C-alpha positions, -999 to +999 in steps of 0.1 A: -500+471+006-504+453-028-502+487-046-470+496-028-454+462-035-465+462-072-452+498-077-419+492-059-411+459-076-422+471-110-402+503-108-432+522-119-457+546-102-491+533-094-513+533-126-543+556-121-535+567-086-565+589-083-588+562-095-573+538-070-579+563-042-616+567-052-619+529-056-607+523-021-630+550-007-660+536-025-652+501-015-650+513+021-683+530+020-701+503+000-687+477+023-710+489+050-740+486+026-736+450+014-736+432+048-769+414+041-756+395+010-745+369+036-781+365+047-801+359+015-815+326+028-828+338+061-862+351+048-854+387+038-882+405+020-877+404-018-871+442-020-843+438+006-828+410-013-828+430-045-813+460-029-784+440-014-780+421-046-776+453-067-753+468-040-731+437-042-729+440-079-721+476-077-691+470-054-675+449-081-669+480-102-643+497-079-629+463-071-623+458-109-607+492-111-582+482-084-574+449-101-570+466-134-547+493-119-525+466-102-521+447-135-515+480-154-489+490-129-470+457-134-474+457-172-441+463-190-424+472-157-389+461-148-402+436-123-381+419-097-395+386-085-387+387-049-409+372-022-432+402-017-438+406-055-446+369-058-470+373-030-486+403-047-489+384-080-506+355-063-528+378-044-541+395-076-548+361-092-566+347-062-585+379-055-597+380-091-610+344-089-626+352-055-642+382-070-657+363-099-671+337-076-684+365-054-704+379-083-720+346-088-729+344-051-742+379-051-771+370-074-800+362-050-816+332-068-783+316-075-772+321-039-801+299-027-786+271-047-751+277-036-760+281+001-742+256+024-719+243-004-682+241-008-685+267-035-691+293-007-662+279+013-639+282-018-651+317-025-643+327+011-608+312+010-600+327-024-609+362-011-594+357+023-561+343+012 
């Protein structure tokens, strides 16, 4: 949805369309692999924690591709700032902040310190909203 809004309101085609498709597919596949990054503090074996930590770090790559392609689509476009485009701009900013905080939470030893804090709540809301 964000890709279509950014493309339409920038009067430009999606930057890196094929890369965007592969990024969406890889996020979909890897999304099934990273489920245990929500469970670092339940007593997983260290090898399990490391696997899910690295898988969480790996999912940041296609997510970064998507954010870069959204920004590149809007770059030097003839943007019209109607309500959908304002929503898309805010989404890209909030999603980027949520992604950076997610990288911090994806590191197993750090996650033990952040567990049950408002930092996790903020990350959830940045990504969700």
